[in-house]
Jmol script that loads the backbone (N, CA, C; Angstrom):
load data "model"
ATOM      1  N   MET A   1      19.608  41.119 -59.696  1.00  0.00           N
ATOM      2  CA  MET A   1      18.753  40.304 -59.269  1.00  0.00           C
ATOM      3  C   MET A   1      17.227  41.307 -58.788  1.00  0.00           C
ATOM      4  N   ALA A   2      16.611  40.199 -59.201  1.00  0.00           N
ATOM      5  CA  ALA A   2      15.302  40.913 -58.914  1.00  0.00           C
ATOM      6  C   ALA A   2      14.853  41.497 -57.011  1.00  0.00           C
ATOM      7  N   THR A   3      13.732  42.409 -57.300  1.00  0.00           N
ATOM      8  CA  THR A   3      13.408  43.727 -55.734  1.00  0.00           C
ATOM      9  C   THR A   3      11.540  43.029 -56.332  1.00  0.00           C
ATOM     10  N   LYS A   4      11.667  43.171 -55.165  1.00  0.00           N
ATOM     11  CA  LYS A   4       9.629  43.259 -54.628  1.00  0.00           C
ATOM     12  C   LYS A   4       9.589  44.257 -54.492  1.00  0.00           C
ATOM     13  N   LEU A   5       8.750  45.134 -54.620  1.00  0.00           N
ATOM     14  CA  LEU A   5       7.944  46.282 -53.789  1.00  0.00           C
ATOM     15  C   LEU A   5       5.846  46.200 -53.845  1.00  0.00           C
ATOM     16  N   TYR A   6       6.399  46.696 -52.662  1.00  0.00           N
ATOM     17  CA  TYR A   6       4.790  47.425 -52.249  1.00  0.00           C
ATOM     18  C   TYR A   6       3.851  48.208 -53.569  1.00  0.00           C
ATOM     19  N   VAL A   7       2.909  48.194 -53.746  1.00  0.00           N
ATOM     20  CA  VAL A   7       2.664  49.107 -54.296  1.00  0.00           C
ATOM     21  C   VAL A   7       0.939  49.634 -53.358  1.00  0.00           C
ATOM     22  N   GLY A   8       1.198  50.295 -52.705  1.00  0.00           N
ATOM     23  CA  GLY A   8      -0.182  50.657 -51.901  1.00  0.00           C
ATOM     24  C   GLY A   8      -1.405  51.288 -52.509  1.00  0.00           C
ATOM     25  N   GLY A   9      -2.575  51.667 -51.669  1.00  0.00           N
ATOM     26  CA  GLY A   9      -3.963  52.558 -52.513  1.00  0.00           C
ATOM     27  C   GLY A   9      -3.988  52.462 -53.991  1.00  0.00           C
ATOM     28  N   LEU A  10      -4.113  51.403 -54.896  1.00  0.00           N
ATOM     29  CA  LEU A  10      -4.011  51.417 -56.053  1.00  0.00           C
ATOM     30  C   LEU A  10      -6.089  51.109 -56.252  1.00  0.00           C
ATOM     31  N   PRO A  11      -6.986  51.904 -56.582  1.00  0.00           N
ATOM     32  CA  PRO A  11      -8.291  52.062 -56.749  1.00  0.00           C
ATOM     33  C   PRO A  11      -8.683  50.352 -57.559  1.00  0.00           C
ATOM     34  N   TYR A  12      -9.631  50.045 -56.223  1.00  0.00           N
ATOM     35  CA  TYR A  12     -10.060  48.612 -56.714  1.00  0.00           C
ATOM     36  C   TYR A  12     -10.370  48.219 -58.124  1.00  0.00           C
ATOM     37  N   SER A  13     -10.382  49.286 -59.453  1.00  0.00           N
ATOM     38  CA  SER A  13     -10.312  48.469 -59.836  1.00  0.00           C
ATOM     39  C   SER A  13      -9.332  48.235 -60.913  1.00  0.00           C
ATOM     40  N   THR A  14      -7.765  48.296 -60.480  1.00  0.00           N
ATOM     41  CA  THR A  14      -7.015  48.112 -61.808  1.00  0.00           C
ATOM     42  C   THR A  14      -7.088  47.108 -61.298  1.00  0.00           C
ATOM     43  N   GLN A  15      -7.191  46.035 -63.401  1.00  0.00           N
ATOM     44  CA  GLN A  15      -6.216  45.183 -63.163  1.00  0.00           C
ATOM     45  C   GLN A  15      -4.931  44.865 -62.669  1.00  0.00           C
ATOM     46  N   GLU A  16      -4.418  43.601 -63.299  1.00  0.00           N
ATOM     47  CA  GLU A  16      -2.670  43.855 -62.657  1.00  0.00           C
ATOM     48  C   GLU A  16      -1.522  43.743 -64.655  1.00  0.00           C
ATOM     49  N   GLY A  17      -2.982  44.118 -65.118  1.00  0.00           N
ATOM     50  CA  GLY A  17      -2.003  43.778 -66.968  1.00  0.00           C
ATOM     51  C   GLY A  17      -1.546  45.602 -66.750  1.00  0.00           C
ATOM     52  N   ALA A  18      -2.843  46.618 -66.027  1.00  0.00           N
ATOM     53  CA  ALA A  18      -2.387  48.075 -65.749  1.00  0.00           C
ATOM     54  C   ALA A  18      -1.064  48.290 -64.594  1.00  0.00           C
ATOM     55  N   LEU A  19      -1.079  47.429 -64.247  1.00  0.00           N
ATOM     56  CA  LEU A  19      -0.444  47.862 -63.063  1.00  0.00           C
ATOM     57  C   LEU A  19       1.247  47.551 -63.039  1.00  0.00           C
ATOM     58  N   LYS A  20       1.349  45.941 -64.427  1.00  0.00           N
ATOM     59  CA  LYS A  20       2.886  45.924 -65.210  1.00  0.00           C
ATOM     60  C   LYS A  20       3.259  47.087 -66.543  1.00  0.00           C
ATOM     61  N   GLU A  21       2.285  47.141 -66.740  1.00  0.00           N
ATOM     62  CA  GLU A  21       2.679  48.108 -67.799  1.00  0.00           C
ATOM     63  C   GLU A  21       2.792  49.765 -67.223  1.00  0.00           C
ATOM     64  N   LEU A  22       2.060  50.619 -65.521  1.00  0.00           N
ATOM     65  CA  LEU A  22       2.517  51.208 -65.539  1.00  0.00           C
ATOM     66  C   LEU A  22       3.677  50.897 -65.131  1.00  0.00           C
ATOM     67  N   PHE A  23       4.212  50.000 -64.498  1.00  0.00           N
ATOM     68  CA  PHE A  23       5.601  50.354 -63.408  1.00  0.00           C
ATOM     69  C   PHE A  23       7.178  49.746 -64.836  1.00  0.00           C
ATOM     70  N   ALA A  24       6.564  49.727 -66.063  1.00  0.00           N
ATOM     71  CA  ALA A  24       7.417  49.258 -67.233  1.00  0.00           C
ATOM     72  C   ALA A  24       7.603  50.439 -67.682  1.00  0.00           C
ATOM     73  N   GLN A  25       7.327  51.774 -67.180  1.00  0.00           N
ATOM     74  CA  GLN A  25       7.718  53.222 -68.133  1.00  0.00           C
ATOM     75  C   GLN A  25       8.972  52.889 -67.013  1.00  0.00           C
ATOM     76  N   ALA A  26       9.391  52.161 -65.528  1.00  0.00           N
ATOM     77  CA  ALA A  26      10.283  52.527 -64.894  1.00  0.00           C
ATOM     78  C   ALA A  26      12.025  51.590 -65.151  1.00  0.00           C
ATOM     79  N   GLY A  27      11.262  50.363 -66.232  1.00  0.00           N
ATOM     80  CA  GLY A  27      12.394  49.192 -66.058  1.00  0.00           C
ATOM     81  C   GLY A  27      11.207  47.887 -66.287  1.00  0.00           C
ATOM     82  N   SER A  28      12.294  47.051 -66.521  1.00  0.00           N
ATOM     83  CA  SER A  28      11.835  45.329 -66.981  1.00  0.00           C
ATOM     84  C   SER A  28      11.252  45.171 -65.387  1.00  0.00           C
ATOM     85  N   VAL A  29       9.834  44.270 -65.631  1.00  0.00           N
ATOM     86  CA  VAL A  29       8.727  44.240 -64.772  1.00  0.00           C
ATOM     87  C   VAL A  29       8.985  42.746 -64.947  1.00  0.00           C
ATOM     88  N   THR A  30       9.047  42.013 -63.752  1.00  0.00           N
ATOM     89  CA  THR A  30       9.400  40.274 -63.874  1.00  0.00           C
ATOM     90  C   THR A  30       8.189  39.703 -63.539  1.00  0.00           C
ATOM     91  N   SER A  31       7.192  40.397 -62.975  1.00  0.00           N
ATOM     92  CA  SER A  31       5.796  39.940 -61.669  1.00  0.00           C
ATOM     93  C   SER A  31       4.927  41.735 -61.390  1.00  0.00           C
ATOM     94  N   ALA A  32       3.530  40.793 -61.946  1.00  0.00           N
ATOM     95  CA  ALA A  32       2.833  42.406 -61.016  1.00  0.00           C
ATOM     96  C   ALA A  32       1.057  41.232 -60.649  1.00  0.00           C
ATOM     97  N   VAL A  33       1.405  41.572 -59.034  1.00  0.00           N
ATOM     98  CA  VAL A  33       0.355  40.719 -58.649  1.00  0.00           C
ATOM     99  C   VAL A  33      -0.631  41.814 -57.929  1.00  0.00           C
ATOM    100  N   ILE A  34      -2.177  42.241 -57.800  1.00  0.00           N
ATOM    101  CA  ILE A  34      -3.165  42.557 -57.100  1.00  0.00           C
ATOM    102  C   ILE A  34      -3.139  41.682 -56.152  1.00  0.00           C
ATOM    103  N   ILE A  35      -3.462  42.108 -54.979  1.00  0.00           N
ATOM    104  CA  ILE A  35      -3.974  41.000 -53.350  1.00  0.00           C
ATOM    105  C   ILE A  35      -5.846  41.145 -53.860  1.00  0.00           C
ATOM    106  N   MET A  36      -5.781  40.020 -53.797  1.00  0.00           N
ATOM    107  CA  MET A  36      -7.729  40.028 -54.025  1.00  0.00           C
ATOM    108  C   MET A  36      -8.403  39.325 -52.196  1.00  0.00           C
ATOM    109  N   ASP A  37      -9.151  39.902 -52.074  1.00  0.00           N
ATOM    110  CA  ASP A  37     -10.484  38.642 -50.885  1.00  0.00           C
ATOM    111  C   ASP A  37     -11.300  37.877 -51.474  1.00  0.00           C
ATOM    112  N   LYS A  38     -10.587  36.958 -50.463  1.00  0.00           N
ATOM    113  CA  LYS A  38     -10.906  35.701 -50.847  1.00  0.00           C
ATOM    114  C   LYS A  38     -11.845  35.181 -51.007  1.00  0.00           C
ATOM    115  N   MET A  39     -13.104  36.070 -49.897  1.00  0.00           N
ATOM    116  CA  MET A  39     -13.809  35.999 -49.980  1.00  0.00           C
ATOM    117  C   MET A  39     -15.085  36.594 -51.033  1.00  0.00           C
ATOM    118  N   SER A  40     -14.735  37.644 -51.392  1.00  0.00           N
ATOM    119  CA  SER A  40     -15.764  38.490 -52.447  1.00  0.00           C
ATOM    120  C   SER A  40     -15.243  38.665 -53.705  1.00  0.00           C
ATOM    121  N   GLY A  41     -13.940  38.430 -53.694  1.00  0.00           N
ATOM    122  CA  GLY A  41     -13.086  38.398 -55.218  1.00  0.00           C
ATOM    123  C   GLY A  41     -12.778  39.512 -55.752  1.00  0.00           C
ATOM    124  N   ARG A  42     -12.848  40.653 -54.736  1.00  0.00           N
ATOM    125  CA  ARG A  42     -12.699  42.270 -55.015  1.00  0.00           C
ATOM    126  C   ARG A  42     -10.848  42.461 -54.535  1.00  0.00           C
ATOM    127  N   SER A  43     -10.545  43.401 -55.220  1.00  0.00           N
ATOM    128  CA  SER A  43      -9.506  44.039 -54.900  1.00  0.00           C
ATOM    129  C   SER A  43      -8.895  44.219 -53.596  1.00  0.00           C
ATOM    130  N   LYS A  44      -8.056  43.946 -52.232  1.00  0.00           N
ATOM    131  CA  LYS A  44      -7.854  44.323 -51.579  1.00  0.00           C
ATOM    132  C   LYS A  44      -6.972  46.038 -51.365  1.00  0.00           C
ATOM    133  N   GLY A  45      -6.359  46.604 -52.900  1.00  0.00           N
ATOM    134  CA  GLY A  45      -6.377  47.984 -52.908  1.00  0.00           C
ATOM    135  C   GLY A  45      -4.903  48.279 -52.954  1.00  0.00           C
ATOM    136  N   PHE A  46      -4.360  46.494 -53.032  1.00  0.00           N
ATOM    137  CA  PHE A  46      -2.541  46.638 -52.678  1.00  0.00           C
ATOM    138  C   PHE A  46      -2.424  45.738 -53.576  1.00  0.00           C
ATOM    139  N   GLY A  47      -0.767  45.291 -53.686  1.00  0.00           N
ATOM    140  CA  GLY A  47      -0.053  44.511 -54.468  1.00  0.00           C
ATOM    141  C   GLY A  47       1.369  44.356 -54.675  1.00  0.00           C
ATOM    142  N   PHE A  48       1.939  43.813 -55.526  1.00  0.00           N
ATOM    143  CA  PHE A  48       3.417  43.535 -55.066  1.00  0.00           C
ATOM    144  C   PHE A  48       3.962  43.619 -56.979  1.00  0.00           C
ATOM    145  N   VAL A  49       4.941  44.699 -57.323  1.00  0.00           N
ATOM    146  CA  VAL A  49       5.879  44.476 -58.369  1.00  0.00           C
ATOM    147  C   VAL A  49       7.090  44.086 -58.465  1.00  0.00           C
ATOM    148  N   GLU A  50       7.569  42.641 -58.640  1.00  0.00           N
ATOM    149  CA  GLU A  50       8.826  42.694 -59.335  1.00  0.00           C
ATOM    150  C   GLU A  50       9.647  42.932 -60.442  1.00  0.00           C
ATOM    151  N   MET A  51      10.399  43.877 -59.814  1.00  0.00           N
ATOM    152  CA  MET A  51      11.183  44.706 -61.084  1.00  0.00           C
ATOM    153  C   MET A  51      12.746  43.786 -61.613  1.00  0.00           C
ATOM    154  N   SER A  52      12.826  44.088 -62.084  1.00  0.00           N
ATOM    155  CA  SER A  52      14.500  42.623 -62.463  1.00  0.00           C
ATOM    156  C   SER A  52      15.695  43.124 -61.834  1.00  0.00           C
ATOM    157  N   SER A  53      16.196  44.735 -61.805  1.00  0.00           N
ATOM    158  CA  SER A  53      17.016  44.904 -61.111  1.00  0.00           C
ATOM    159  C   SER A  53      17.186  45.923 -59.364  1.00  0.00           C
ATOM    160  N   GLN A  54      17.986  46.267 -58.921  1.00  0.00           N
ATOM    161  CA  GLN A  54      17.736  47.115 -58.036  1.00  0.00           C
ATOM    162  C   GLN A  54      17.269  48.189 -58.280  1.00  0.00           C
ATOM    163  N   ASP A  55      18.414  48.648 -59.527  1.00  0.00           N
ATOM    164  CA  ASP A  55      18.225  49.919 -59.620  1.00  0.00           C
ATOM    165  C   ASP A  55      16.847  50.352 -59.934  1.00  0.00           C
ATOM    166  N   GLU A  56      16.292  49.902 -61.073  1.00  0.00           N
ATOM    167  CA  GLU A  56      15.346  49.619 -61.655  1.00  0.00           C
ATOM    168  C   GLU A  56      13.698  50.022 -59.734  1.00  0.00           C
ATOM    169  N   ALA A  57      14.466  49.541 -59.937  1.00  0.00           N
ATOM    170  CA  ALA A  57      13.714  49.334 -58.330  1.00  0.00           C
ATOM    171  C   ALA A  57      13.227  50.703 -57.559  1.00  0.00           C
ATOM    172  N   ALA A  58      14.726  51.199 -57.623  1.00  0.00           N
ATOM    173  CA  ALA A  58      14.811  52.257 -57.285  1.00  0.00           C
ATOM    174  C   ALA A  58      14.270  53.338 -57.673  1.00  0.00           C
ATOM    175  N   LYS A  59      15.012  53.250 -58.896  1.00  0.00           N
ATOM    176  CA  LYS A  59      13.449  54.331 -59.950  1.00  0.00           C
ATOM    177  C   LYS A  59      12.189  54.151 -60.262  1.00  0.00           C
ATOM    178  N   ALA A  60      12.035  52.567 -59.583  1.00  0.00           N
ATOM    179  CA  ALA A  60      10.114  52.733 -59.842  1.00  0.00           C
ATOM    180  C   ALA A  60       9.929  53.340 -58.896  1.00  0.00           C
ATOM    181  N   ILE A  61      10.214  53.389 -57.135  1.00  0.00           N
ATOM    182  CA  ILE A  61       9.863  53.759 -56.011  1.00  0.00           C
ATOM    183  C   ILE A  61      10.082  55.278 -56.298  1.00  0.00           C
ATOM    184  N   SER A  62      10.773  56.078 -57.544  1.00  0.00           N
ATOM    185  CA  SER A  62      11.300  57.391 -56.694  1.00  0.00           C
ATOM    186  C   SER A  62       9.957  57.769 -58.152  1.00  0.00           C
ATOM    187  N   MET A  63       9.564  57.403 -59.067  1.00  0.00           N
ATOM    188  CA  MET A  63       8.332  58.105 -59.532  1.00  0.00           C
ATOM    189  C   MET A  63       7.286  57.507 -59.817  1.00  0.00           C
ATOM    190  N   PHE A  64       6.881  56.669 -58.658  1.00  0.00           N
ATOM    191  CA  PHE A  64       5.467  56.104 -58.693  1.00  0.00           C
ATOM    192  C   PHE A  64       4.680  56.185 -56.672  1.00  0.00           C
ATOM    193  N   ASN A  65       6.080  56.630 -56.068  1.00  0.00           N
ATOM    194  CA  ASN A  65       5.870  56.654 -54.602  1.00  0.00           C
ATOM    195  C   ASN A  65       4.756  58.507 -54.300  1.00  0.00           C
ATOM    196  N   ASP A  66       4.234  58.214 -54.083  1.00  0.00           N
ATOM    197  CA  ASP A  66       3.210  59.691 -53.397  1.00  0.00           C
ATOM    198  C   ASP A  66       2.550  60.181 -54.487  1.00  0.00           C
ATOM    199  N   GLN A  67       2.876  59.496 -56.257  1.00  0.00           N
ATOM    200  CA  GLN A  67       2.046  59.961 -57.041  1.00  0.00           C
ATOM    201  C   GLN A  67       0.951  59.343 -57.078  1.00  0.00           C
ATOM    202  N   GLU A  68      -0.474  60.065 -57.848  1.00  0.00           N
ATOM    203  CA  GLU A  68      -1.514  60.009 -57.924  1.00  0.00           C
ATOM    204  C   GLU A  68      -1.765  59.113 -59.307  1.00  0.00           C
ATOM    205  N   PHE A  69      -3.002  58.309 -59.202  1.00  0.00           N
ATOM    206  CA  PHE A  69      -2.647  57.350 -60.000  1.00  0.00           C
ATOM    207  C   PHE A  69      -3.988  57.465 -60.145  1.00  0.00           C
ATOM    208  N   GLU A  70      -4.965  57.179 -61.097  1.00  0.00           N
ATOM    209  CA  GLU A  70      -5.904  57.159 -60.882  1.00  0.00           C
ATOM    210  C   GLU A  70      -6.507  57.736 -60.391  1.00  0.00           C
ATOM    211  N   GLY A  71      -6.686  58.595 -59.721  1.00  0.00           N
ATOM    212  CA  GLY A  71      -7.761  59.307 -58.138  1.00  0.00           C
ATOM    213  C   GLY A  71      -7.466  59.071 -56.738  1.00  0.00           C
ATOM    214  N   ARG A  72      -5.281  58.108 -57.155  1.00  0.00           N
ATOM    215  CA  ARG A  72      -5.671  57.597 -55.443  1.00  0.00           C
ATOM    216  C   ARG A  72      -3.604  57.732 -55.339  1.00  0.00           C
ATOM    217  N   LYS A  73      -3.719  58.054 -54.275  1.00  0.00           N
ATOM    218  CA  LYS A  73      -1.841  58.142 -54.573  1.00  0.00           C
ATOM    219  C   LYS A  73      -1.520  57.307 -53.953  1.00  0.00           C
ATOM    220  N   LEU A  74      -0.864  56.705 -54.583  1.00  0.00           N
ATOM    221  CA  LEU A  74       0.049  55.820 -54.423  1.00  0.00           C
ATOM    222  C   LEU A  74       1.538  55.515 -53.105  1.00  0.00           C
ATOM    223  N   THR A  75       1.109  54.812 -52.228  1.00  0.00           N
ATOM    224  CA  THR A  75       2.576  53.980 -52.398  1.00  0.00           C
ATOM    225  C   THR A  75       2.992  53.486 -52.293  1.00  0.00           C
ATOM    226  N   VAL A  76       5.054  53.220 -53.046  1.00  0.00           N
ATOM    227  CA  VAL A  76       5.721  52.463 -52.929  1.00  0.00           C
ATOM    228  C   VAL A  76       6.617  52.076 -52.264  1.00  0.00           C
ATOM    229  N   ASN A  77       6.977  51.373 -51.777  1.00  0.00           N
ATOM    230  CA  ASN A  77       8.536  51.120 -51.682  1.00  0.00           C
ATOM    231  C   ASN A  77       9.186  49.193 -51.423  1.00  0.00           C
ATOM    232  N   GLU A  78      10.003  49.024 -50.662  1.00  0.00           N
ATOM    233  CA  GLU A  78      10.890  48.411 -50.656  1.00  0.00           C
ATOM    234  C   GLU A  78       9.757  47.375 -49.870  1.00  0.00           C
ATOM    235  N   ALA A  79       9.758  46.116 -51.392  1.00  0.00           N
ATOM    236  CA  ALA A  79       8.643  44.609 -50.271  1.00  0.00           C
ATOM    237  C   ALA A  79       9.186  44.234 -48.800  1.00  0.00           C
ATOM    238  N   ARG A  80       8.432  44.461 -47.703  1.00  0.00           N
ATOM    239  CA  ARG A  80       9.397  43.437 -46.334  1.00  0.00           C
ATOM    240  C   ARG A  80       8.863  41.988 -46.196  1.00  0.00           C
ATOM    241  N   PRO A  81       9.725  41.201 -45.796  1.00  0.00           N
ATOM    242  CA  PRO A  81       9.050  39.385 -45.140  1.00  0.00           C
ATOM    243  C   PRO A  81       8.551  39.135 -44.859  1.00  0.00           C
ATOM    244  N   MET A  82       7.045  38.683 -45.222  1.00  0.00           N
ATOM    245  CA  MET A  82       5.325  38.395 -44.583  1.00  0.00           C
ATOM    246  C   MET A  82       6.404  37.861 -43.399  1.00  0.00           C
ATOM    247  N   GLU A  83       5.030  38.594 -42.162  1.00  0.00           N
ATOM    248  CA  GLU A  83       5.796  37.760 -40.795  1.00  0.00           C
ATOM    249  C   GLU A  83       4.933  37.063 -40.045  1.00  0.00           C
ATOM    250  N   ALA A  84       5.310  36.642 -39.254  1.00  0.00           N
ATOM    251  CA  ALA A  84       4.178  34.843 -39.611  1.00  0.00           C
ATOM    252  C   ALA A  84       3.847  35.520 -37.914  1.00  0.00           C
ATOM    253  N   ARG A  85       2.406  34.887 -38.666  1.00  0.00           N
ATOM    254  CA  ARG A  85       1.719  34.767 -38.006  1.00  0.00           C
ATOM    255  C   ARG A  85       1.046  33.659 -36.916  1.00  0.00           C
ATOM    256  N   PRO A  86       0.126  34.048 -36.035  1.00  0.00           N
ATOM    257  CA  PRO A  86       0.045  33.286 -34.629  1.00  0.00           C
ATOM    258  C   PRO A  86      -0.926  32.837 -35.195  1.00  0.00           C
ATOM    259  N   PRO A  87      -1.754  31.656 -35.408  1.00  0.00           N
ATOM    260  CA  PRO A  87      -1.990  30.509 -35.783  1.00  0.00           C
ATOM    261  C   PRO A  87      -4.008  30.993 -35.571  1.00  0.00           C
ATOM    262  N   ARG A  88      -4.286  30.597 -36.714  1.00  0.00           N
ATOM    263  CA  ARG A  88      -6.158  31.507 -36.204  1.00  0.00           C
ATOM    264  C   ARG A  88      -6.949  29.852 -35.791  1.00  0.00           C
ATOM    265  N   SER A  89      -7.690  30.061 -34.905  1.00  0.00           N
ATOM    266  CA  SER A  89      -7.958  29.173 -34.497  1.00  0.00           C
ATOM    267  C   SER A  89      -9.437  29.406 -35.158  1.00  0.00           C
ATOM    268  N   GLY A  90     -10.095  27.867 -34.716  1.00  0.00           N
ATOM    269  CA  GLY A  90     -11.129  27.240 -35.704  1.00  0.00           C
ATOM    270  C   GLY A  90     -12.923  27.713 -35.363  1.00  0.00           C
ATOM    271  N   GLY A  91     -13.743  27.207 -35.960  1.00  0.00           N
ATOM    272  CA  GLY A  91     -14.897  27.880 -35.473  1.00  0.00           C
ATOM    273  C   GLY A  91     -15.452  28.048 -34.198  1.00  0.00           C
ATOM    274  N   ASN A  92     -15.103  27.042 -33.765  1.00  0.00           N
ATOM    275  CA  ASN A  92     -15.717  27.066 -32.431  1.00  0.00           C
ATOM    276  C   ASN A  92     -15.287  27.343 -31.339  1.00  0.00           C
ATOM    277  N   ASP A  93     -14.339  28.131 -31.107  1.00  0.00           N
ATOM    278  CA  ASP A  93     -13.650  28.864 -30.630  1.00  0.00           C
ATOM    279  C   ASP A  93     -14.690  30.264 -30.438  1.00  0.00           C
ATOM    280  N   ARG A  94     -14.507  30.194 -28.611  1.00  0.00           N
ATOM    281  CA  ARG A  94     -15.857  31.027 -28.142  1.00  0.00           C
ATOM    282  C   ARG A  94     -15.011  32.716 -28.028  1.00  0.00           C
ATOM    283  N   GLY A  95     -13.987  33.132 -28.637  1.00  0.00           N
ATOM    284  CA  GLY A  95     -13.541  33.885 -28.307  1.00  0.00           C
ATOM    285  C   GLY A  95     -13.365  34.816 -26.760  1.00  0.00           C
ATOM    286  N   GLY A  96     -12.463  34.017 -25.856  1.00  0.00           N
ATOM    287  CA  GLY A  96     -13.082  34.908 -24.471  1.00  0.00           C
ATOM    288  C   GLY A  96     -14.798  34.860 -24.156  1.00  0.00           C
ATOM    289  N   TYR A  97     -16.050  33.989 -24.927  1.00  0.00           N
ATOM    290  CA  TYR A  97     -16.786  34.900 -24.323  1.00  0.00           C
ATOM    291  C   TYR A  97     -17.251  34.142 -23.173  1.00  0.00           C
ATOM    292  N   GLY A  98     -17.889  34.315 -22.404  1.00  0.00           N
ATOM    293  CA  GLY A  98     -18.196  32.881 -21.419  1.00  0.00           C
ATOM    294  C   GLY A  98     -19.650  32.644 -22.278  1.00  0.00           C
ATOM    295  N   GLY A  99     -20.293  31.199 -21.925  1.00  0.00           N
ATOM    296  CA  GLY A  99     -21.346  30.635 -22.329  1.00  0.00           C
ATOM    297  C   GLY A  99     -22.473  31.197 -21.362  1.00  0.00           C
ATOM    298  N   GLY A 100     -23.611  31.982 -21.452  1.00  0.00           N
ATOM    299  CA  GLY A 100     -24.788  32.098 -21.001  1.00  0.00           C
ATOM    300  C   GLY A 100     -25.574  30.678 -20.753  1.00  0.00           C
ATOM    301  N   GLY A 101     -25.744  30.012 -19.858  1.00  0.00           N
ATOM    302  CA  GLY A 101     -27.347  29.268 -19.572  1.00  0.00           C
ATOM    303  C   GLY A 101     -28.366  30.249 -19.900  1.00  0.00           C
ATOM    304  N   GLY A 102     -29.225  29.393 -20.183  1.00  0.00           N
ATOM    305  CA  GLY A 102     -31.000  29.470 -20.044  1.00  0.00           C
ATOM    306  C   GLY A 102     -31.396  29.557 -18.472  1.00  0.00           C
ATOM    307  N   GLY A 103     -32.759  29.271 -18.628  1.00  0.00           N
ATOM    308  CA  GLY A 103     -33.382  28.387 -17.302  1.00  0.00           C
ATOM    309  C   GLY A 103     -33.936  30.022 -16.536  1.00  0.00           C
ATOM    310  N   ARG A 104     -34.347  28.950 -15.770  1.00  0.00           N
ATOM    311  CA  ARG A 104     -34.944  30.569 -14.847  1.00  0.00           C
ATOM    312  C   ARG A 104     -34.691  30.901 -13.833  1.00  0.00           C
ATOM    313  N   ARG A 105     -34.306  32.451 -13.259  1.00  0.00           N
ATOM    314  CA  ARG A 105     -33.779  32.292 -11.814  1.00  0.00           C
ATOM    315  C   ARG A 105     -34.870  32.555 -11.265  1.00  0.00           C
ATOM    316  N   GLU A 106     -34.803  32.111  -9.562  1.00  0.00           N
ATOM    317  CA  GLU A 106     -35.301  32.458  -8.577  1.00  0.00           C
ATOM    318  C   GLU A 106     -35.289  33.548  -8.287  1.00  0.00           C
ATOM    319  N   TYR A 107     -35.320  34.781  -7.933  1.00  0.00           N
ATOM    320  CA  TYR A 107     -35.650  35.742  -7.109  1.00  0.00           C
ATOM    321  C   TYR A 107     -36.324  36.187  -5.353  1.00  0.00           C
TER     322      TYR A 107
END
end "model"
wireframe off; spacefill off
backbone 0.3
color backbone group
């Protein structure tokens, strides 16, 4: 059964191919994805690698967790399921700040 790993601390310049190639040293990589910022298109510095077996995933964790890659220390562990987040409010929400009225004040 495939096991998904979280990989943090990636250099922003890392490409998915390089990530897949790195983790292939530990075994068969099913997929490698780097998470990108939607607005800027730039890497967020983390991603996910799916290894084809639990044994290969454990080997990858022991090989790469706390190891340096292109000048940055990686964090590698088994990925947790994404937690549900509360829905985001629309653009007109004032975020709790009261609206101020203009006008003149009489003193």
